[in-house]
N, C-alpha and C positions, 0 to 999 in steps of 0.2 A: 400727753398728747394733745397737739392743737387742732381743734375741728378745722372741718374743711365744708362748711355747709354748703358755698355755691359749686364747687364741684361736684360734690356729692347730687346737689342738683341738676347740674350739668349731665350727668349721666342716668339720672331717673326720666330727664325728659328726652334725652338721644334715645333711650329703650322705648319709647312711646311711638317712636316713630320708625325705629328699625329693630328687628332681633337680635342684632348682634352690636356691640360698642367697641370701638378699638381706642384705648387709653393710652398713648402715646407720650413719651417725654425723656429727657435726662437720666441718666442712671441718678441711685438717691434721691431723687425730688420727690418720692413719696408715692408712688402708683403703686406699689404694693400694700402698703399701710391702708390708702383710700380704697383701694379694693376690698380689703378686708371688713374694714366697717362698712360700707355696701354690701358685701356679701353676709354682713351678719343678722341680716334683717330677712335673709331670704332662706327658705327650707323647702326641696331640699337642695342643697349646693354642694359642689364639687370645686377643689383647688389643686390645680398643677404648674409645678414650678418646672419648666423645663431646663433650668440649671444643674436641677436634681438628676442622677444617672436613675432612681427607681423611677421617677415620674415620665422619662425618657423610655424608658424599659416598657412600662405602663402601656405606651403609644406606639408598641410595634404594629399592630395591625387599628390604626389608630380609626377608621371608619366605623369598623365594629365595635371601639372600645368608646368612642365619644357618641355615636348613635344610640347605645343601650343608657348613656346618664339621660336624668331628668332634671328639671331646676333650672340654676343657676351654673353654668360652668365656667371658671375663671381660669384662662390658662396666662402665665405670665412668662415672660422673656420668650414669645411666639416666633420671633427671628430666628432663633436655634434649631426650628424646624418648619424651614419655608414650605416643603410640600404639604402642611396643613390648611395653606389658603383654597387650594383646590376642595380637598375633603370639605372643608366649612363651608364653601359655597352648595356643595350639595346638601349638606346638613340644614344649613338656612334656608333654602326652598322647601324643604319639609314641614307641613303643618304640623306643630305640636308644643308642649309647653314648653322645650328645651332655650333656653337663651345663651349666649356667649358673651363673655366680656374678655378681650382680649389686650392684653397688656405686652408692650414691646419699649426697649430702653433706647428711645433716640435712634432708631433704625429706620433709613431710608428704606431698606428693605420691607419692613412693616407698612408704610404708606402705599411703597410701589403695589405690594400684592393685593392690599385693600383695594385700591384703586382699579388693577387690573382684573383682581377675580371676584372681590366683592363688593363692587359698586352696586348701590341703593338697598344692600342687605345690610351693611355696617354704616354706624353713623360715626366717625369722629371726635373726639375728644382729646384737646391738649393740656397738657398739666408741667406745670413748672413750680420753682421752689415757693416756699411761702411769700404772700405778700401783705401789705398793709392793713387790706380789707379783713385778713386773716390772724394776725398779731397783734393789731392795734396800732395808730398813730404815734400812741407813747415810744413805743419801738422803733419809730424810722432811724435816729443814727445807729443802733446796732444793726439794722436790717440793711442799710446803706452799705456799713463797712464792711458786713459780713458775709453779705447776699443773702439770697433764700433757701439754699441747699437747708434741710433740716436738721443735719448731723455739724453744721458752720453756724447755724443762727445759733440752736440750742447749746452750743457748746459753754463749758465752763468759764474759760474766758478768752479775749482776743487772741492769746499766744497757742491757745488749743485749737481755737476756728482755724487761723493760720496753715496750722501743722496739718489738719486734718483736708484742707483746700491744696494744699501741696500735692498731697498724698494722691488727691483725686486727679490733678491735672497730667502727673504720670502714669494713675492708672488707664485713664480715659485714653492717653496717646497710647502706651503701650502695650494694653489688652482689649479696651475696648471696640477702637477702631481695626484694628487687625481681625476681631471676632466680625465685624459687618463685613468681612470679606476684601477689604481697603489694605493693599499692600503700597503703603507709603513711608520710609524712614520716618520711627516716632520726633527724631530732632528736628529733621527738615518740615516737620507740621508744627513742631512745637516754636521752630523759629518764625513761621507764616503767621502762627496765633499769637506771636508776641507782638509781631510787626502790626496784626489789626488792632491790640490793644493799644499801640502806642499811635494808632490812627483813629481812634474810639470817637465816633461823634463826627468822622470828616467825608468826604464826598470819597466812593470807591474810584480808584485809580489803577487799571489794571496792569497797562506797561508800565509805571511804577512797580507795582507789587510783583511784576514778573522778573526787573530787571535785579530789584532786590534778593531775589532767592535764584536768581541764573535759571530762568526758565522760559517758557513760552507764556503767552497771555492765557492761553486758552486751560494751561497747566493753571495757573494761578485762578481763574476762574473756577476750575473741577475744585483745587482745596478749599477754595470758599463757599461752593456747592457742598461739601463735605461737612464742614463747621456748622453750616447753614443747617442742613439736614438732622444734625447731629442734637441741634437745639441749643449750641455754644454760642452763636453769631446771630444777631439779627440782620437780615439786609431790609432794610427800608425805603422803599420805592420812591421816585418823586412823582409828584402830581404836576401835570402841566396841561394846561387848556388853551384855547383860542383866545388869548388874551396879547396886546399887542408891546409884550417884553420878551427878550430871550430869556428861555428858562432853563433849570438845569435839570438835566435829564439820565444823569449818572445816579444810581440810589447811594445812601449813607450805610455805613457798617457798625455796629456797635457789638461788644462781647455782652451778650445777654444778662447774666448775674453780676453784678460788681463786685462781689465778694471773690469771683476768680479774675474779674478785671485788675483787681485791686492785688492780687497773688501774682497775676502775669505780670504789671507794672512795679513788683515788689515795694509796695505802700506797708511799711513796718508797722503803722499802728493806726489808731482813730486820729489823734495828735497829727502823724506825720499826714495824714489825707488833706486836712488844711492848708497846707502850705505846699501842697502837690501841683506841677503845672496842669495835670488834667483833671485836678477837682470839679472845673467847671463842665465838663464834657462827661464825668462820672456820674453828677447829679444830672444833667440833662437825659445819659440812658437811661437812669433809676428810674426818674418822672416816669419817661415812656413805657417802662417797662410795668409800671406800676398801674398806670393808665389802661393799657392794653388787658393786662391779666384781669381786672375787675372790670373792666366794659365788653371785654371780647367782641370786639368789631368784625365783620368780616372784611374790612381790608383798613391798612394805614400808610399815610404818605405823608413826605416831609414837601416843602415847595421852598425854591429858591430861585431867584432870577440873577444873570450876570450881572445886572446893576448892583446886587447889594440886597436887596429886600430878601426875607426870610419868614419861615415858620418852622418851627420844631416839630410838630405834627399836627394832621390835618385830618379830621376824622368827621363822617356822616352817622348820627344815632339818631334811628326815628324819623329819616326825613331832613333832620338838622343839620347842618355845617359846623360845627366848632373847630377853634384852632386854641394850640397850645403851644405857649414860649417856655421853659425853661430857665431860670436864672439863679445862678448861684450869687444873692445878693442881699446887703440888708434891708433895703427897701425900695426894689424896683418900679421904674415908673415907666411913663409912655414913651416909646421910640418911632421915628419916622417909618420905621421897618414894620411894625405893628400896624400902623394906623394904613399903610398901604394895603396888607396882609387884609387889612376889615374889609376894605373897598374894592381890590381886585379880585378875591376869592367868594365875595359875600358871604361874609359869615356871619352867622346867627348870633356868635357870642366868642370872645376870646380869652383864655386865662392866663395869666402869668405866674407861674407855680416856683414858688423860694422855700427858701428852707425856712422862714422865720415864723412866727406864731400870730400874727394878725391878718386878716380879711378885710380889704378896702376897695373901692372903686376908684379907678382913674376915670373911665368914660362911662357912657350909657350902655357900652357891650365890651367893655374894657375894663377885667376885674384883675386882684393880686390875691392869689389862693395860696396856704400855706401846704407844704407838701403833706402832713398830717391830715389835714381833710380831702386828701383824693377818695377816699370811701366812700365819704358822707356825698361829695359831688357826685360820684359815678355811679350811687346808688338813685340819686336826683334823675341825672340824666338817664340812666338803664330802664 
């Protein structure tokens, strides 16, 4: 088992401020395992898995059953019983030693239930697959190709990893989405998801997607919201401010897990990725996810002007504004776009992240950084 100390610490920190914590993320990303590790040091503790019939039957009288429990209570797959949100609101307002750790598999219903019913009572913690800060920089090629889902990353070989990811895509579309109460034909959502994979790292164009699926722009936006809320797609918003340039105001779209991206693009192997037309976009999405997973900023943006200047990722950390460019190149150098971003966005520093091994300076506030060094940089900034 791979340790996840940063996520464990985030749960501990959130419990210091709230009597309940909601741990959410896609199915199979390791939520149950992480909750088990956290609960292992707690006494007394109770673990309820609402995918098990016996545990659902235990909660036929949920207020009385949960109200009698003490210590840490872990409720897994809570979206299976939405009525629990109202009951938890009452229990969390009651003074006492009971704390609740609730887990949901990429459920928009979980977030909505927390925000509407448990606001101020439950803190939110998002979990994704493994990151470089957990598995080490030396694993970068495997993590990039296979993605961060534990069963995919830890598979015995790339072929086994690919088989698992193919099965995951099918299960997500045919079982997980319907369990959330969403009635969309699985093949329709598959085509939409594959289209996002081919547009990975590009600007969202609702009308173009709507034409492709033969639906309205509102329907295309709804499909995007579903995949975004299910942690399958990242919708990266644009940054725009009052500078004398026409700026892009539509978001960028990415498949969050690069392993799933490569499955949707039918990339057969790590060697096949090297020559694929989307290799640069894949690298960009991978770097962005690694930075966000380790730094956990409250917000993240990209920046682009209609004149061609752009910045892949803009973050504010501890009051300082940092920029990141993702370049799939052997030895990236300075570009006019980088200098414009440094000046117009008043960046404290800009890093160009590439898959090489050497760190070097391009200017006083402009550096080239190997992707494997992302954890060390994030530790310094965070």
